[in-house]
N, C-alpha and C positions, 0 to 999 in steps of 0.2 A: 621431739617427734610431732612437730606441729602439722606437718603434711598428713600423717596418719590420723591425728585427732580430728582434723578438718573432714577427712573422709568418713569417719565414724559419725560425726554429727549430721552430715548430710544424708548418710544412709539409714541412720536410726529411725527416722521418721517414715521410712518407706512402707512399712505394713499399713500405716494408716492413711495412706494417700487416697484421695478420691479422684475421680476423672475431672480434670480441669476443662475449661471450655474449649481450649485448643484440641484436646484429644476427643472431645464429644462432637466436634463440629463436622465439617465437610469430610467425606471418606477420603482416606489417603490413596494416592495413586503411585504404584511401584513400577519401576522400569522393567523388573523381572519379579518372578514369585519370590516373596521375602522369606519363605519357610525352607531356606536351603540347608538348614542344620537339623532339620527333623523335629521330632517331638519325643517326649519322655515323660514318664511318671516315676515316683519314688516315694519312700518312707511311708508305706500304707499303714493304716490303723483299722480298727473294726468298722469305722463308719466313713472312711474316706481315704484320700491319698493327695500327693502333690502332683500337679500337672505343670510341665515345663515346655517352653519353646523360646526361641530368640529370632526376632526379625532381622535378617541380614541379607538384602538382595545382592550385596557385593561382600561376600563373607571374608575374603582374604585381605581386604583393604579397609578394615575398621567397620564394616557392615554397610556402608554406603547410604546411611540415613542422616538427615538433619538432626540438630540438637533440639528435638521437641518430643513430647509425649505422643504416643500413638494408641488408639483404642483397639484392643484385641478381643474378639469374641470367642468364647469357649462353650462347648457342649459335651455332655456326658450322657451316653445312651445305654439302654438296657440290652441292646442287641447290635450286631455288626452293621446292619442296614440303617441304623439311626432313625428308625420309624417312631421309636418311643423315647423321647428326650426326658431324662429324669432330673437333670440339673443343667443350668446354663447361666451365663453372665458375661460381664464385660470387665476386662482387666487393663491395666496401664503397662504399656511397654515403655519403660522410663529410660531416657538416655544416660542416666547416672548409672544404670546397671546394664549398659550396652544394649538396650532395648530388649532384654530378656523378660519373660513372664514366669512368675511362680504362683499358681492358683492352688490354694489349700482347700480342697473340695471335702465337704462333710454332709451328714445326713443321708448316707447311703446305707444299704443293707450289708450286714457282715458276711464274710465268707462267700463272695460271688464276684464274677467278672463283669466288667463294664468296658465300653468303648468311648473314645474321646477324640475330639478334633478342635482346631482353631481356625479363625478366619480374620483377615484384616483387609479393609477395603474390598476389592472384588476377588482377592485371592484367598485360598483355603489351603490348609496343610493336609498332609496324609493323615490317616487315622492311626490311633495307637490303641493298645489293649491294656487295662489296668485291673487289679483286683484289690478287694478290701480283705483285711485279715479276719479270722474267725472271732467270735465273741470271746471275752476274756476267760469265762468260766467254761468254755466248750472243749470237747476232747476230739479234735479232727483226727481222721484216720491216717491221713497221709499228707506230706509236704514234699514237693520237688523243687530244688533250687540248684543253681550253678554258681561258680565263682571263678573269678579271673583276675589278672593283673598284668601290668607291663605290656604296653601296646606301642612300642617305638615305631612311629609312622614310617621312618626311612628304611628300616631294616626288613619290613615284610608287610605282607597284605593281611587284612583282617578276616580271612576265610573262616577262622574258627567261630567268630561271631555269627556268621550265617548258619553254620551247623547248630550253634547254641539256640538260635531263634527257632530253628526247625523242631526242636525238643519240646517247645511250649512250657518252659518251666514257670512255676508259680512266682518265683523271685530270682533275681540275680544280685549277687555281692560283688562289687568291685573293690579290690583291696589295695589300690594304689598304682601310681605311675601311669595315670591316665594320658598325660602328655610327657614329652621329654623336653628339657629347657635348653639343650645345647644348640650351638650354631649349626647352620646347614653344612651337612657332609653327604651330599646326594649319593644314595645307594639304589635299593630297589624303588624308593620314591624320595622326594626331596622336601625338607623343611625350606622355610624362607628366612633370610636374614641371619643376624648373628644370635649370640646367646641372649636369652630373655632377661629383661631388667624392668621395663616400664609396663604399666597397665595395658597400653596398646599392644606391646609385644606379646604379652600373655593372652590377650583376647584373640589376636590373629592366629596364634598357635592352637588354641582350643577350636577355633573356627575351622582351621585346616583339618584337624582330626575328625571333627564332627561331620565333615562332608563325605566321609566314607559311607558307602551305602550298607555294608555289612554291619557296621556299628549302629547305624540308624535303625536297621532291622531289629537288632537285638534290644535296643532301647524301646522300640515300639511294641515289642512282644509281651512285656511284663514289667512290673515295677522293679527299679534298681535301688539298692541300698549301698551308698558309696562311702568310702573313706580315702585319705590321701596316704601317700608315702613321701619320698624326698623329691622325685623328679618334677612334681607339681610346682616346686619352688627352686631347689638347688640340690644337686647330688649329695647325699649323705650329710645334709645339714643336721644340726642338733639345736633345737630351740631357736636361739638368737645368735648362733655361731655358724658362720659360712664354711663350706668346704675349703674355700680359698684362704690361705693364711693372710692376715694383715688387713682383712675387710673390717671397716669401722662398723660397731654395733648398730648405731643409729642409721647408717646407710643400709645395712642389711635388712633392718626392720622396715624400712620404707619399701624395699623390694618385696619383703615378705607381705606387706599390706596389699601391694598390687597383685601379687600371686594368689593370695587368699580371696581377694575380691573376685578376681577372674574365675576362680574355681567355683565360687558361689554362683556366679552369673551363668555358668554352663552346666549346672547340676540340678536334678530335681530335689531341692532341699527346702525346708520349712523356713519361715521367718526367724525361728530361734536360731538358725545357723547364719544370719546376716552377719558379716564380719564387723568387728568393733576395732577399727584401726588395724593394727597388725595381729590382732587376736581373732579366733573364730572357734566357737564351741562346736566341735564335730563328733565327740564321743556321745553316745546315745544308746537307748535300748529300744527293742521292738519285740512283741510276742506274737506267736502264731497259736492262739488259744493256749491250752495247757500242753500242747505238744512240744513246743520250742520256745526258748527265751534267747534272744540274740543281744549280746553286749558288744557293740561296735566301738572299737578302741582307736585311740590316736597315739601312736608311738613316736611322733616327731616333734610336736609343738612344745612338749613340756619336759623332754629328756635332758639329763646332764650330758656334757660333752663326752664323746667316746673316750674312755679312760686310757686306752692304749693306742689311740689313732683309729682310723676307720678301715683298715685293710684286714685281710686274713693273715694271722701271725700267731706266734706262741703266746700264751697268756702272760700278762704282766701283773704286778701287785694291784694295779687299779681295777682289775675285773672283780675283786672281792671287796671293793670299797662299799661299806654298808650305807654310805651317804648317796651313792649313785642311784639314779632313777631312770626309768623309761617312761612312766606314765605320769609322773608327778603325784604328789600326795592327794590332792583333790580327786583326781581321776581314779586312783587306786582305792581310795575310801569309797568312792561311788560304786566301783566295780565289785568290791567285796560285799557292800551292803545289798546291792541288787542280786548277787548271787545267794546271799542268805535268805532273801525274801522269796526267791524263785520256788515255784512249785511245778515247774515244767519238767516234762520227761527228759528233755535234752537241753542243755545250757551250752550254747555255742558262742565262741569268741571270734568273730571276724576281725582280723588285725593284719599287720603288714609283714613282720620279720619273723625268721625261724626261731621257735622257742627251744627246741631240743638242742642241747650242746653237742654238736657234731664235730668230731675231729675231721677236718676237710683234707688231710694230708695222709693218705694210706702209707703204712709202714711205721717204722719206730718213732719218727718225729710227730710232733702234735702242733696243729694250727687251727685256731678258731676264727670265725668271722666277728670282728670287734664292733661292727655296726648292728649286729643282731643281738638277741637276748643273751648269747653266749659271751658278750662283752660286759654284761650286767648281772653278775651272779646273784646279788642280794635280792633284787626285786623278782627275778625269776624263781629263786627258791622260796620266797615268801608266797608266791602264787601257787607253786606246786604243792607246798605244804598245806595251804589252804584246801586245795583239792584233795589231798591225802586225808584231811579230817572230814571228809565227806560233807563239806558245807554246801556243795552243789551237786546235784544228781547228773550223771553222765556228761562230764565236760568234754567238749570237742573244740579244738583250736583250728581255725581256718587261716592259711598263711599264703602270702604271695612273694614278691621281691626278687627272688634269686634265679629266675628263668630256668627252673628245673623242677621235676616232680619228686616228692618225697612222701613217704608215710612213716611217721615216727610214733613210737610208743613213748610217752613222757614219764620219766622216772621222778619219784618224789625226791631223790637225791642222786644227782649225776656224779658225784664222787664216789658213790657206792654202786658198782655195776649190778649188784644183787638187789638193789632197792626195788620196791614194788612200783608197778605202773599205776598212775593215778589219772591219766588222761590220754587222749589220742590227738595227734596233730596230722592234719592233711594239708600238704604244701602243693600249690598248684604252679605250673610252669607259666611261662609268658605266652601271651597272644601272639606277639610277633618279635619282641625284643631279643637281640643277639642272633637273629637270622634263623636258618633252618634247624640248627641243633642236630641232635642224633642220640641213639641209644646209649653210646659210651659204656658198653658192658664191662670192660676191664676196670675202669675207675670205679663204676657201681659196685663191683665185687669187692674191691679193696676197702671202699668206704663202709660197706655193710660188714665186712669182716672185722673191722676196727670198732664199729659202732653197732653192737648186736640189736640195739632198740630200733634201728632203721630196718624197716621192712620193705622199702622200694626206693630206688633212685633211677631217674631217667631224665634225659635233657632234650626230649623232643618238645615241640610247641603244641599248645592246645588249651584245655581248661578242664575243670573237674565238675562232674554232674553228681548231685547227691539226692538221696531220698531218705526221709525220716518216717518211721512209723513207731508205734508205742514199743515194739520189740527190737528194732533194728535201725542202725544208721548205716547207709550203704553209700560208698564213694566210688564212682566210675571214672577212671582217668582216660579222657579222650585226647587223642594225639593226632597230629598231621605230619606227613613226611616232609612237607615243604610249606613255607610261607613265602618264599621268594618268587613263586609262581602262583597264578590265580587257580582257584577251583580245586585244590587238593582234597582228596576224600578224607573222611574222619575214621579212625579206628579206635577200639577200646583197648588200651594198653593192659589195664588190669582192673579188677574190682575187689574192694576191701569192705568188710563189715565190722561194726562194733556192736556187741550185743548189750542190751539193757542190763545195767548192773555189773558189767564185766569190762572195765576199761582196758584198752589195748585192741589193736586191729589184728584181723586175720583174713587171709585171702578167701574170697567167696567160692 
């Protein structure tokens, strides 16, 4: 893996880079405004957050810039008019990171909103809005956040993000499939080129997605906390195993290194997430005072291969393999230790794949999705048993991936239908993937009849808007009738609540 190692050594020094003479010298001049991909903030703490942008005057053809560093000015203001600047500085847009900028702002007041912007040469970005988290020992009254996933550019418009931005949430969680890696198959909109493989391929695909105005509006509205799933690299991959049979491990890890680097380049992530060759530390925790503890998971990079293949099928002997893992030992140990230490009112796990063991085939036959937790009984049972021992107060699981809405009560033992409920899972549909979708009432009734712990199923597009207080967790399922036409109105499909100290969801 010499290619991946060389990339790591070149990127490892980036946090310490100072502005070199070339970046400090004459102001750059751009043919067009270089801020075509918008701005973003992410991973907030009590005293700051990450600010992101990428200079790309020609976004769909590599960015359109020479291979040189460019100075980018940034400002953080206490109000929207930028009359009172509280922090400012100059960062390097480095060609080794596709001229992206990641500024870790600190020294701000806790639990308040700020506004930010960038400038390079004579050009200026649009403004963004970010907030800091409450102080660690504080007890905030309320947190509003949304979560989403699966935004296939070709199969629909991102209208849902426009509605999400209009809600002005405190935070957004993106649970994976930010891009899709497949070759162009023009439908509502069109990808460019073949299936992604090289760093340039992945960069251009991210740039295409980030040109969408609704996506830019949602990023500018509040901080995002992101994690990936499979399509950021390769559909249904498992650690170093490609979906395609016969792919050499070393070749696949080179592709993984390219995909992971492009992901970092286009997300508001801290220097701790800079890829090290074909590895990238993405699982991490954040807290909203003592109201909520978030443990953001990575169920792709460390998992063992799908024991029964990666489709929906009857269970095989491999699903019960005690050696199978979704998180890997280090991440699982980190998760359990963090949940034991947590004193938060709500312990939330933003992650990718459905945790409930749902029989997806109504009727007498049984079929489970082997790419989800239902293909990995041992690690799921360990986590649910941990919840059952009350090691973490009010566990809530947030899930994406499957292009449909679900509300699931999580049982301590899915082999025992009478087992107690130990947590609640809210599964959000896709932003645009799989096209318009629909209610699909007959299938939903069959699934809920065979799986009594399922409280809701619906296959429309949209997102989930949540609110936390000390007493209640509320999840509002926002749906759109269409994503294949622009401007579809938003509706609230259903509202569910979880009460403090009472795991399991009920309709509000």
